[in-house]
C-alpha positions as CSV (number, residue, x, y, z in Angstrom):
1,M,0.0,0.0,0.0
2,R,2.8,2.4,0.9
3,L,4.6,1.6,-2.4
4,I,1.4,2.5,-4.3
5,V,1.1,5.9,-2.5
6,R,4.7,6.7,-3.1
7,T,4.4,5.8,-6.8
8,V,1.3,8.1,-7.1
9,V,3.1,11.0,-5.4
10,L,6.1,10.6,-7.7
11,L,3.9,10.6,-10.8
12,I,2.1,13.8,-9.6
13,C,5.5,15.5,-9.1
14,I,6.7,14.5,-12.5
15,A,3.5,15.8,-14.1
16,A,3.9,19.1,-12.2
17,M,7.5,19.5,-13.3
18,Q,6.5,18.8,-16.9
19,T,3.7,21.4,-16.7
20,T,6.0,24.0,-15.2
21,Y,8.7,23.4,-17.8
22,A,6.1,23.7,-20.6
23,Q,4.8,27.0,-19.1
24,D,8.4,28.4,-18.8
25,A,9.1,27.4,-22.4
26,R,5.9,29.1,-23.6
27,T,6.8,32.3,-21.7
28,D,10.3,32.3,-23.2
29,F,9.0,31.6,-26.7
30,F,6.6,34.6,-26.8
31,K,8.5,36.9,-24.5
32,N,9.7,39.4,-27.1
33,I,6.4,39.8,-28.9
34,H,4.6,40.3,-25.6
35,T,7.1,43.0,-24.7
36,E,6.5,44.7,-28.0
37,M,2.7,44.5,-27.6
38,D,2.8,45.9,-24.1
39,Q,5.0,48.8,-25.2
40,A,2.5,49.5,-28.1
41,R,-0.3,49.7,-25.6
42,K,1.6,52.2,-23.5
43,D,2.1,54.2,-26.7
44,Q,-1.7,54.0,-27.3
45,V,-1.2,52.1,-30.5
46,D,-4.3,50.1,-29.6
47,V,-6.2,53.4,-29.7
48,L,-4.6,55.3,-32.5
49,A,-4.6,52.3,-34.9
50,F,-7.1,49.9,-33.3
51,K,-7.9,47.7,-36.3
52,S,-4.3,46.9,-37.1
53,F,-3.5,46.4,-33.5
54,D,-6.5,44.1,-33.0
55,R,-5.4,42.1,-36.0
56,A,-1.9,41.7,-34.5
57,A,-3.4,40.7,-31.1
58,S,-5.6,38.1,-32.9
59,Q,-2.7,36.6,-34.8
60,L,-0.7,36.4,-31.6
61,Q,-3.5,34.5,-29.9
62,D,-3.6,32.0,-32.8
63,A,0.1,31.4,-32.5
64,E,-0.2,30.8,-28.8
65,K,-3.0,28.3,-29.4
66,D,-0.8,26.4,-32.0
67,F,2.0,26.3,-29.4
68,D,-0.4,24.8,-26.8
69,K,-1.5,22.2,-29.3
70,G,2.1,21.2,-30.0
71,R,2.1,22.4,-33.7
72,K,5.4,22.7,-35.6
73,P,7.7,25.5,-34.6
74,E,7.8,26.7,-38.3
75,Q,4.0,27.1,-38.4
76,I,4.1,29.1,-35.1
77,E,6.9,31.2,-36.4
78,D,5.0,32.1,-39.5
79,K,2.1,33.4,-37.4
80,L,4.5,35.4,-35.2
81,K,5.9,37.0,-38.4
82,L,2.3,38.0,-39.4
83,T,1.8,39.4,-35.9
84,E,5.0,41.5,-36.1
85,Q,4.0,42.7,-39.5
86,S,0.5,43.8,-38.3
87,L,2.0,45.4,-35.2
88,K,4.5,47.4,-37.4
89,E,1.6,48.6,-39.6
90,A,-0.3,49.6,-36.5
91,Q,2.7,51.6,-35.2
92,Q,3.0,53.4,-38.5
93,F,-0.7,54.2,-38.7
94,A,-0.5,55.4,-35.0
95,A,2.3,57.8,-35.9
96,V,0.1,59.2,-38.7
97,S,-2.8,59.6,-36.2
98,R,-0.6,61.5,-33.8
99,N,0.3,63.9,-36.6
100,E,-3.0,64.3,-38.3
101,L,-5.2,64.2,-35.2
102,A,-3.0,65.9,-32.6
103,S,-5.6,68.4,-31.4
104,V,-8.2,65.7,-31.2
105,I,-6.0,63.4,-29.2
106,S,-5.3,66.3,-26.8
107,A,-9.0,66.9,-26.4
108,R,-9.6,63.2,-25.7
109,D,-6.8,63.1,-23.1
110,D,-8.4,66.2,-21.3
111,A,-11.7,64.4,-21.3
112,L,-10.1,61.3,-19.7
113,K,-8.4,63.5,-17.1
114,A,-11.9,64.8,-16.2
115,E,-13.0,61.2,-15.9
116,A,-15.5,61.6,-18.7
117,P,-16.2,57.8,-19.0
118,K,-17.5,58.0,-15.3
119,Y,-19.2,61.3,-15.2
120,A,-20.5,61.7,-18.8
121,R,-20.7,58.2,-20.0
122,E,-23.1,58.6,-23.0
123,A,-21.4,61.7,-24.2
124,W,-18.0,60.0,-23.9
125,Q,-19.2,57.0,-25.9
126,T,-20.5,59.3,-28.7
127,A,-17.3,61.3,-28.9
128,D,-15.1,58.2,-28.8
129,A,-17.1,56.5,-31.5
130,R,-16.5,59.6,-33.7
131,F,-12.8,59.5,-32.8
132,R,-12.7,55.8,-33.8
133,D,-14.3,56.8,-37.2
134,A,-11.4,59.3,-37.7
135,V,-8.8,56.7,-36.8
136,D,-10.5,54.2,-39.1
137,R,-10.1,56.7,-41.9
138,I,-6.4,56.9,-41.1
139,E,-6.0,53.2,-41.4
140,H,-7.8,53.4,-44.8
141,K,-5.4,56.1,-45.8
142,D,-8.3,58.6,-46.1
143,N,-6.7,61.6,-44.3
144,E,-9.2,64.1,-45.6
145,G,-12.1,62.0,-44.1
146,A,-10.0,61.6,-40.9
147,H,-9.7,65.4,-40.6
148,R,-13.5,65.8,-41.0
149,K,-14.4,63.1,-38.5
150,G,-11.6,64.3,-36.2
151,S,-12.9,67.9,-36.1
152,E,-16.3,66.6,-35.1
153,A,-14.8,64.4,-32.4
154,E,-12.7,67.2,-31.0
155,V,-15.9,69.4,-30.4
156,L,-17.6,66.4,-28.8
157,F,-14.6,65.7,-26.6
158,R,-14.4,69.3,-25.4
159,D,-18.2,69.3,-24.6
160,T,-17.8,65.9,-22.9
161,E,-14.9,67.2,-20.8
162,L,-17.0,70.2,-19.6
163,A,-20.0,68.0,-18.9
164,A,-17.8,65.7,-16.8
165,I,-16.2,68.5,-14.9
166,K,-19.7,69.9,-14.1
167,E,-21.1,66.6,-13.1
168,N,-18.1,65.9,-10.9
169,L,-18.3,69.3,-9.1
170,L,-22.1,69.9,-9.3
171,G,-23.5,66.4,-9.1
172,E,-24.0,66.2,-5.4
173,A,-25.6,69.6,-5.2
174,R,-27.8,68.8,-8.2
175,A,-29.0,65.6,-6.5
176,L,-29.9,67.5,-3.3
177,I,-31.9,70.1,-5.2
178,A,-33.6,67.4,-7.2
179,Q,-34.6,65.7,-4.0
180,D,-36.0,69.0,-2.7
181,D,-38.0,69.4,-5.9
182,L,-39.4,65.9,-5.6
183,A,-40.4,66.5,-2.0
184,K,-42.1,69.8,-3.0
185,T,-39.8,71.8,-0.7
186,A,-40.6,75.0,-2.6
187,D,-44.1,74.9,-1.0
188,F,-42.6,75.3,2.4
189,A,-39.1,77.0,2.0
190,P,-39.2,78.8,-1.4
191,R,-36.6,81.4,-0.6
192,S,-34.0,78.9,0.7
193,L,-34.5,76.6,-2.3
194,A,-34.4,79.5,-4.7
195,A,-31.1,80.6,-3.1
196,A,-29.7,77.0,-3.6
197,K,-30.6,77.0,-7.3
198,Q,-29.1,80.5,-7.8
199,Y,-25.8,79.5,-6.2
200,L,-25.8,76.3,-8.3
201,A,-26.5,78.3,-11.5
202,Q,-23.6,80.7,-10.7
203,A,-21.3,77.8,-10.1
204,D,-22.3,76.3,-13.5
205,Q,-21.5,79.7,-15.1
206,E,-18.1,79.9,-13.4
207,I,-17.2,76.5,-14.6
208,S,-18.3,77.3,-18.2
209,R,-16.2,80.5,-18.0
210,N,-13.0,78.7,-16.8
211,R,-13.3,75.0,-16.5
212,Y,-9.8,74.6,-15.1
213,D,-10.2,76.9,-12.0
214,S,-12.5,75.3,-9.4
215,T,-11.8,77.7,-6.5
216,V,-14.8,80.0,-7.0
217,P,-17.2,77.2,-8.2
218,K,-16.4,75.1,-5.1
219,Q,-17.3,78.0,-2.8
220,L,-20.6,78.5,-4.7
221,I,-21.4,74.8,-4.6
222,S,-20.8,74.7,-0.9
223,Q,-23.2,77.5,-0.4
224,A,-25.8,75.8,-2.7
225,M,-25.6,72.6,-0.8
226,Y,-26.0,74.4,2.5
227,E,-29.1,76.2,1.2
228,A,-30.5,73.0,-0.2
229,K,-30.0,71.1,3.1
230,H,-31.4,74.1,5.0
231,A,-34.5,74.2,2.7
232,N,-35.1,70.5,3.3
233,Y,-34.7,71.0,7.1
234,L,-37.3,73.8,7.0
235,R,-39.7,71.7,5.0
236,E,-39.4,68.9,7.6
237,Q,-40.2,71.3,10.4
238,I,-42.9,73.4,8.6
239,A,-44.9,70.7,6.8
240,P,-46.2,68.8,9.9
241,L,-47.2,72.2,11.5
242,L,-49.4,73.0,8.6
243,Q,-51.5,69.9,9.0
244,K,-54.8,70.9,10.5
245,D,-54.7,68.6,13.4
246,N,-51.3,69.7,14.4
247,I,-52.2,73.3,14.3
248,K,-55.1,72.7,16.6
249,Q,-53.1,70.6,19.0
250,Q,-49.8,72.5,19.1
251,G,-50.0,75.6,16.9
252,I,-47.3,78.0,15.8
253,E,-47.1,79.4,19.3
254,Q,-45.3,76.3,20.6
255,V,-42.8,76.5,17.8
256,M,-41.9,80.1,18.7
257,L,-41.7,79.1,22.4
258,D,-39.2,76.4,21.5
259,W,-37.1,78.9,19.6
260,E,-37.2,81.3,22.6
261,Q,-36.2,78.4,24.9
262,S,-33.0,77.8,22.8
263,I,-32.1,81.5,23.0
264,R,-32.9,81.5,26.7
265,Q,-30.5,78.5,27.3
266,L,-27.7,80.4,25.6
267,A,-28.5,83.6,27.6
268,V,-28.3,81.7,30.9
269,E,-24.8,80.7,30.2
270,L,-24.0,84.4,29.9
271,N,-25.8,85.3,33.1
272,M,-28.6,87.1,31.2
273,E,-32.3,86.9,31.4
274,P,-33.8,87.6,28.0
275,R,-37.3,89.1,27.6
276,F,-39.4,88.2,24.5
277,D,-42.3,90.6,25.0
278,Q,-41.0,92.7,22.1
279,G,-39.9,89.8,20.0
280,Y,-36.6,87.9,19.7
281,L,-34.5,90.4,17.8
282,Q,-33.7,92.5,20.8
283,P,-32.6,89.5,23.0
284,M,-30.4,88.3,20.1
285,Q,-28.8,91.7,19.7
286,E,-28.1,91.8,23.5
287,L,-26.6,88.4,23.3
288,G,-24.3,89.5,20.4
289,E,-23.2,92.5,22.3
290,K,-22.6,90.5,25.5
291,I,-20.4,88.0,23.6
292,A,-18.5,90.8,21.9
293,Q,-18.0,92.4,25.3
294,Q,-16.6,89.2,26.8
295,Q,-14.3,88.7,23.8
296,R,-12.9,92.2,24.3
297,Q,-12.5,91.6,28.0
298,L,-10.7,88.3,27.3
299,T,-8.4,90.1,24.9
300,S,-7.7,92.8,27.4
301,L,-7.1,90.2,30.2
302,R,-4.6,88.3,28.0
303,Q,-2.8,91.5,27.2
304,L,-2.8,92.5,30.9
305,V,-1.3,89.1,31.8
306,H,1.4,89.6,29.1
307,D,2.1,93.1,30.3
308,R,2.4,92.0,33.9
309,D,4.8,89.2,32.9
310,D,6.9,91.7,31.1
311,Q,6.8,94.0,34.1
312,I,7.8,91.2,36.5
313,A,10.7,90.2,34.4
314,S,11.8,93.8,34.0
315,L,11.4,94.6,37.7
316,T,13.3,91.5,38.7
317,A,16.2,92.6,36.5
318,E,16.0,96.2,37.8
319,I,16.0,95.0,41.4
320,K,19.1,93.0,40.8
321,Q,20.9,96.0,39.4
322,V,19.7,98.3,42.2
323,Q,21.0,95.8,44.8
324,T,24.4,95.9,43.3
325,K,24.6,99.7,43.6
326,L,25.3,101.9,46.6
327,G,23.4,105.1,46.8
328,G,21.0,106.4,44.3
329,E,18.5,103.8,45.3
330,S,15.6,106.4,45.4
331,V,16.4,107.4,41.8
332,E,16.1,103.9,40.6
333,R,12.8,103.5,42.4
334,L,11.5,106.7,40.8
335,E,12.4,105.4,37.3
336,L,10.7,102.1,38.0
337,Q,7.6,103.9,39.2
338,K,7.6,106.0,36.0
339,Q,7.7,102.9,33.9
340,L,4.8,101.4,35.8
341,S,2.7,104.6,35.3
342,A,3.4,104.6,31.6
343,Q,2.2,101.0,31.3
344,E,-1.0,101.9,33.2
345,R,-1.7,104.9,30.9
346,L,-1.2,102.7,27.9
347,R,-3.7,100.1,29.1
348,D,-6.2,102.9,29.9
349,N,-5.9,104.5,26.5
350,V,-6.2,101.1,24.7
351,A,-9.4,100.4,26.8
352,K,-10.9,103.7,25.7
353,I,-10.2,103.0,22.0
354,E,-11.8,99.5,22.4
355,A,-14.9,101.1,23.8
356,M,-15.2,103.5,20.9
357,F,-16.1,100.8,18.4
358,S,-19.2,98.6,18.5
359,A,-19.0,94.9,17.5
360,D,-20.7,95.8,14.1
361,E,-18.0,98.5,13.4
362,G,-14.9,96.4,14.0
363,R,-12.6,94.9,16.5
364,V,-9.7,96.5,18.5
365,Y,-6.8,94.4,19.8
366,R,-3.1,94.7,20.5
367,Q,-0.4,92.8,18.6
368,S,3.0,93.1,20.2
369,N,3.6,96.9,20.4
370,D,1.0,97.8,17.8
371,L,-2.7,98.6,18.2
372,I,-4.9,97.1,15.5
373,M,-8.3,98.6,14.6
374,S,-9.9,96.0,12.3
375,L,-12.8,97.9,10.7
376,T,-15.3,95.6,8.9
377,A,-17.9,98.4,8.8
378,I,-16.0,100.2,6.1
379,K,-17.6,98.7,3.0
380,F,-17.0,99.3,-0.7
381,R,-19.1,98.5,-3.7
382,V,-17.9,95.4,-5.7
383,G,-14.7,96.2,-7.5
384,K,-14.7,99.8,-6.3
385,S,-12.6,101.8,-3.9
386,T,-14.9,104.8,-3.3
387,I,-15.6,105.3,0.5
388,E,-19.3,105.3,1.2
389,P,-20.8,107.9,3.6
390,D,-21.8,105.2,6.0
391,A,-18.0,104.8,6.8
392,F,-17.4,108.4,7.8
393,P,-18.4,108.1,11.5
394,V,-16.2,105.0,11.9
395,L,-13.2,106.8,10.3
396,A,-13.9,109.8,12.6
397,K,-13.3,107.4,15.6
398,V,-9.9,106.6,14.1
399,G,-9.1,110.3,14.5
400,D,-10.3,110.3,18.1
401,A,-8.1,107.2,18.8
402,L,-5.1,108.9,17.4
403,K,-5.6,111.9,19.8
404,L,-4.8,109.4,22.7
405,F,-1.5,108.6,21.1
406,P,-0.5,111.8,19.2
407,D,3.0,110.5,18.5
408,A,1.9,107.3,16.9
409,T,2.1,106.5,13.2
410,L,-0.6,104.7,11.2
411,V,-0.5,102.1,8.5
412,V,-3.8,101.5,6.6
413,E,-4.0,97.9,5.4
414,G,-6.5,96.8,2.7
415,H,-7.8,93.3,2.6
416,T,-10.2,91.4,0.3
417,D,-12.0,88.0,0.4
418,G,-10.8,85.0,-1.4
419,Q,-12.8,85.5,-4.6
420,G,-11.2,86.8,-7.8
421,N,-7.6,86.4,-9.0
422,D,-4.6,87.4,-6.9
423,S,-3.3,90.3,-8.9
424,T,-6.8,92.0,-9.3
425,M,-7.5,91.6,-5.5
426,L,-4.0,93.0,-4.6
427,L,-4.5,96.1,-6.7
428,L,-8.1,96.6,-5.4
429,S,-7.0,96.3,-1.8
430,Q,-4.2,98.9,-2.4
431,D,-6.6,101.3,-4.0
432,R,-9.0,101.0,-1.1
433,A,-6.2,101.5,1.5
434,D,-5.0,104.5,-0.5
435,A,-8.5,105.9,-0.5
436,V,-8.8,105.6,3.3
437,R,-5.4,107.1,3.8
438,Q,-6.3,110.1,1.7
439,Y,-9.6,110.5,3.5
440,L,-7.9,110.6,6.9
441,I,-5.4,113.2,5.6
442,S,-8.0,115.4,3.9
443,N,-10.8,115.3,6.3
444,L,-9.2,114.6,9.7
445,G,-6.1,116.6,9.3
446,I,-3.7,113.7,10.0
447,N,-0.1,114.5,9.0
448,A,0.6,112.7,5.6
449,E,4.1,111.8,6.8
450,K,2.7,109.8,9.7
451,I,0.3,107.6,7.7
452,S,1.0,105.0,5.0
453,A,-1.1,102.5,3.0
454,V,-0.6,98.9,1.8
455,G,-2.8,96.4,0.1
456,Y,-2.6,92.7,0.9
457,G,-5.3,91.4,-1.4
458,K,-6.6,88.0,-0.2
459,S,-3.4,86.9,1.4
460,R,-4.3,87.5,5.0
461,P,-7.8,86.2,5.7
462,I,-9.2,86.2,9.3
463,A,-12.1,83.9,8.6
464,S,-13.1,81.1,6.2
465,N,-13.8,82.1,2.6
466,D,-16.2,79.1,2.2
467,N,-19.3,81.1,3.3
468,E,-20.6,84.7,2.9
469,T,-20.2,85.5,6.6
470,G,-16.5,84.6,6.5
471,R,-15.9,86.5,3.3
472,A,-17.6,89.6,4.7
473,R,-15.2,89.5,7.7
474,N,-12.2,89.2,5.3
475,R,-13.3,92.3,3.3
476,R,-11.9,94.9,5.7
477,I,-9.7,97.8,6.4
478,D,-7.1,97.4,9.2
479,I,-5.7,100.5,10.8
480,V,-2.4,99.6,12.5
481,M,-1.3,102.2,15.1
482,K,2.4,102.0,15.9
483,I,2.7,103.5,19.4
484,V,5.9,105.4,19.9
485,G,7.7,104.6,23.2
486,N,5.5,101.6,24.0
């Protein structure tokens, strides 16, 4: 029995060895032609001369079948020669295609980069079929016909590329809006849904204008998706309330009470007791002012801590110096007291300037030895640098602030949001900074030698450019007050 088992195992091993040897021999025999075929695919010969290449591939397959059937080497070699001949013809036709259809091939490559087979499948198939017609003309040596079909294919590829880019970028937003339409969201939240569609249309226009710059379209798409989701949320909240039974049982009053409760919970955290007898706008305004006040206090406290740390370090060093000296101790103490008094006056004046500006007008904070007045209330028309009359009271406060530090110099900084190209925004921000500088000189009597202007464009945002609120904060004029002797 053991002898039989060993014999069977030996036969299996011999068969495996023969199969492996045969496979190795097959690989070696066809190695060169496979290498040539692989290189041709890398060179897109299978695309640019597909009929000739397919013929070569078919002939190679026949040769491999003959090898597997144990046919004569001479017969197999003949078929390999046919394969090589067909491949050579394919390479020659491919070279002609590259020359005669260069712009078409470029358009096709761009469509592939845009993933057109995925995002614009039918359009891609139509364009590629027309391209294959052009290549077929090349292989039939009909260059004139190839040019005609190629021109048609190029237009189709460019349209397909644009459609793919739009579907890639706009697809999710389109789907959300389509769901809103299906759910009849416009019956309950028409303004929000209309805003979503408007943002989507603007994004579509931006892509058509410049398909290779997605910065602005992505911002618009983000806003469109927000509005679409917001509209859907509003529909889900409003629709049940409009059912007759719900109105009788609960009513709009309960909804408003729920809103008031949310505001009240936030107010409690800020040690406030909101009153809603005059509506919710007044409590919301009071909450905003309270938050802004606490932010200013926090900024002041942080600066106070920083100043105190500097004072402690400075005083420690001064004490060590005084201790090493004999006599003159009272003079040293007087100098230290003078420094402390100067620091106290600085903090008081900074606090006065902070109190000048409301949260809607801007924000005041210290940065190292500079005092920054970030004025978001100074608004300009789109693409313009003319100061609007609404900004005059805010700029007057800049003059009042300078009276507290008469020796200070000013730098007017212009900033824009992230929309538009870099050079345009840089020039616009410089024009706006220059306009504010000239206003301060002409109307407030500030010495021209003590004030300069610089535009930073969109290079220094203080908030996200992905939403309108953030972009509004980034469109600002910063007045940098450099305090002498600080």
